[in-house]
C-alpha positions in Angstrom: 14.0 7.6 76.9 14.7 10.6 74.8 12.2 12.5 72.8 12.8 13.8 69.3 11.0 17.1 69.6 13.7 19.3 68.1 13.6 17.5 64.7 10.2 15.9 64.1 9.9 13.8 60.9 8.9 15.7 57.8 7.4 12.9 55.8 4.5 15.1 54.7 7.0 17.3 52.7 8.2 14.2 50.9 4.6 13.3 50.0 3.9 16.8 48.9 6.9 16.9 46.6 6.0 13.5 45.1 2.4 14.7 44.5 3.6 17.8 42.7 6.1 15.8 40.5 3.3 13.4 39.5 0.8 16.2 38.7 3.4 18.1 36.6 4.3 14.9 34.8 0.6 14.2 33.9 -0.1 17.7 32.8 3.0 18.0 30.7 2.5 14.6 29.1 -1.1 15.5 28.2 0.1 18.8 26.7 2.8 17.1 24.6 0.5 14.4 23.2 -2.1 17.1 22.4 0.5 19.4 20.7 1.8 16.5 18.7 -1.6 15.5 17.6 -1.4 12.1 19.2 -4.7 12.5 20.9 -7.9 14.5 20.8 -7.5 15.3 24.6 -9.0 18.7 25.1 -9.5 19.5 21.4 -9.9 17.8 18.1 -6.4 16.8 16.9 -5.7 17.0 13.2 -2.6 15.5 11.5 -0.6 18.0 9.5 2.1 17.2 6.9 4.9 18.5 9.2 4.0 15.8 11.7 4.7 13.0 9.2 7.9 11.0 9.5 10.2 11.1 6.5 13.0 8.5 6.1 13.5 9.1 2.4 15.5 11.6 0.4 12.3 13.4 -0.7 11.6 16.8 0.7 8.3 18.7 0.9 8.5 21.9 -1.2 10.8 20.4 -3.8 10.1 19.1 -7.3 9.7 15.4 -7.8 12.9 14.0 -9.3 12.7 11.9 -12.5 11.9 8.4 -11.4 12.5 5.7 -14.1 9.7 3.1 -14.4 9.4 -0.2 -16.2 12.1 -1.6 -18.4 15.1 0.7 -18.3 15.7 0.3 -22.0 12.4 2.0 -22.7 13.2 5.2 -20.9 9.8 5.9 -19.2 9.5 8.1 -16.2 6.9 8.7 -13.6 6.2 12.2 -14.8 4.4 10.7 -17.8 1.6 9.8 -15.4 1.3 13.1 -13.6 -0.5 16.3 -14.5 -3.1 16.4 -11.7 -2.8 16.3 -7.9 -1.4 12.9 -7.1 -0.7 10.4 -4.3 2.4 8.3 -5.2 2.9 5.3 -2.9 6.1 3.2 -3.0 4.8 -0.2 -1.8 6.3 -3.6 -1.4 4.7 -7.1 -1.3 4.5 -8.6 2.1 4.4 -5.2 3.8 1.6 -5.1 6.4 1.3 -1.3 6.4 1.2 -1.4 2.6 -1.7 -3.9 2.7 -3.6 -1.7 5.1 -3.0 1.3 2.9 -4.2 -0.6 -0.2 -7.3 -1.9 1.7 -8.3 1.6 2.6 -7.7 2.7 -1.0 -10.0 0.0 -2.3 -12.7 1.0 0.2 -12.5 4.5 -1.2 -11.2 6.1 2.0 -7.9 7.6 0.6 -8.0 9.2 -2.8 -10.1 12.4 -3.0 -11.9 13.5 -6.2 -9.6 15.1 -8.7 -6.6 13.3 -7.5 -4.6 10.4 -9.0 -3.1 7.5 -7.1 0.0 5.8 -8.5 1.5 2.7 -6.9 5.2 2.1 -7.5 6.7 -1.3 -6.6 9.6 -3.6 -7.5 7.1 -6.5 -7.9 3.6 -5.8 -9.2 2.3 -9.3 -8.7 0.9 -8.8 -5.1 -1.1 -5.9 -6.5 -2.5 -7.4 -9.7 -6.1 -7.3 -8.2 -6.1 -3.5 -8.2 -7.8 -2.3 -11.3 -8.5 1.4 -10.8 -5.0 2.8 -10.4 -1.7 2.4 -12.3 0.8 -0.1 -10.7 4.2 0.7 -12.1 7.3 -1.3 -11.7 10.4 0.4 -10.4 13.8 -1.3 -10.1 14.9 -2.0 -6.5 18.1 0.0 -7.0 15.9 3.1 -7.7 14.2 2.6 -4.3 17.7 2.6 -2.8 18.8 5.7 -4.7 15.7 7.6 -3.5 16.5 6.6 0.1 13.3 4.6 0.5 13.8 2.3 3.5 10.3 2.3 5.0 7.2 1.0 3.2 4.9 2.4 2.2 6.5 5.8 1.5 3.7 8.1 0.4 4.1 11.3 -1.5 1.5 14.0 -2.0 2.1 16.0 -5.2 0.5 19.1 -6.5 -0.5 19.3 -10.2 2.9 20.9 -10.9 4.7 17.8 -9.5 5.9 19.7 -6.4 6.1 17.5 -3.3 3.6 18.7 -0.8 4.0 16.0 1.8 6.1 12.9 2.5 5.1 10.0 4.8 7.4 7.1 5.6 4.8 4.6 6.8 1.0 4.6 6.7 -1.2 6.2 9.3 -5.0 5.7 9.2 -5.3 9.6 9.4 -3.9 9.6 5.8 -7.4 9.6 4.5 -9.4 11.4 1.8 -10.0 14.4 4.0 -6.3 14.7 4.9 -5.2 14.6 1.2 -8.0 16.9 0.1 -6.9 19.5 2.7 -3.1 19.1 2.0 -2.7 18.7 -1.7 
């Protein structure tokens, strides 16, 4: 019988390496989620406009383009409804995230004082129950021209119609406090 005294097994090194890899993974994952504002781990996380997803042609820092509304033969544009800080939401019937957004609007959780909300949709019928905010019809091809592929697409505008923020999709953190701080 031969003894393996010259090269004893070094399993403890393998366990140590595995332990270090796991710890590094956990710590870096916690750092990344905190830095991205995905959790309040270690500090209160606040959503900022630069963390919002944008799948449209709108860009923060630019002026809102002319957006035709209603009957094309009447030549009306969205800018006729602006002049104060505004939240402009492109919504579509049957959209679950749009419904959640509208529900929070109706509860008074979204629009801060001194701010206007304008809903733009190709079909206003699903939103006829909303009485406090204008619901304007926009032709589907206008949505396509503006690169709107995700609903709702939400714009935050300054009083000068400059785009302050764009969100493709609705997050519950897009609340009154968020818009008050960022418009």
